C-alpha positions as CSV (number, residue, x, y, z in Angstrom):
1,X,0.0,0.0,0.0
2,X,2.8,2.4,0.8
3,X,4.6,1.6,-2.5
4,X,1.4,2.3,-4.4
5,X,1.0,5.6,-2.6
6,X,4.6,6.5,-3.3
7,X,4.2,5.7,-7.0
8,X,1.0,7.8,-7.3
9,X,2.7,10.6,-5.4
10,X,5.7,10.4,-7.7
11,X,3.6,10.5,-10.8
12,X,1.6,13.5,-9.5
13,X,4.9,15.3,-8.8
14,X,6.2,14.5,-12.2
15,X,3.1,15.7,-13.9
16,X,3.1,18.9,-11.8
17,X,6.7,19.6,-12.6
18,X,6.1,19.0,-16.3
19,X,3.1,21.3,-16.2
20,X,5.1,24.0,-14.4
21,X,8.0,23.7,-17.0
22,X,5.4,23.8,-19.9
23,X,3.7,26.9,-18.3
24,X,7.1,28.7,-18.0
25,X,8.1,27.7,-21.5
26,X,4.9,29.1,-22.9
27,X,4.9,32.2,-20.7
28,X,8.5,33.2,-21.4
29,X,8.3,33.6,-25.2
30,X,5.0,35.6,-24.7
31,X,6.7,38.1,-22.3
32,X,9.7,38.3,-24.6
33,X,7.7,38.9,-27.8
34,X,5.4,41.5,-26.4
35,X,8.1,44.1,-25.7
36,X,9.6,43.4,-29.1
37,X,6.2,44.0,-30.8
38,X,5.8,47.1,-28.8
39,X,9.3,48.5,-29.6
40,X,9.3,47.5,-33.3
41,X,6.5,49.7,-34.7
42,X,7.9,53.0,-33.2
43,X,11.4,52.0,-34.5
44,X,10.3,51.7,-38.1
45,X,9.2,55.3,-38.7
């Protein structure tokens, strides 16, 4: 029973870590591209 609980907990932690990494990977390009899009139009004229 303890082993089963440990496996379930490990899977939950792995899924949580993967979700956090995916969230950061998706959020970083968004925050990087927004300033670039804001600074690019004024720089052209």
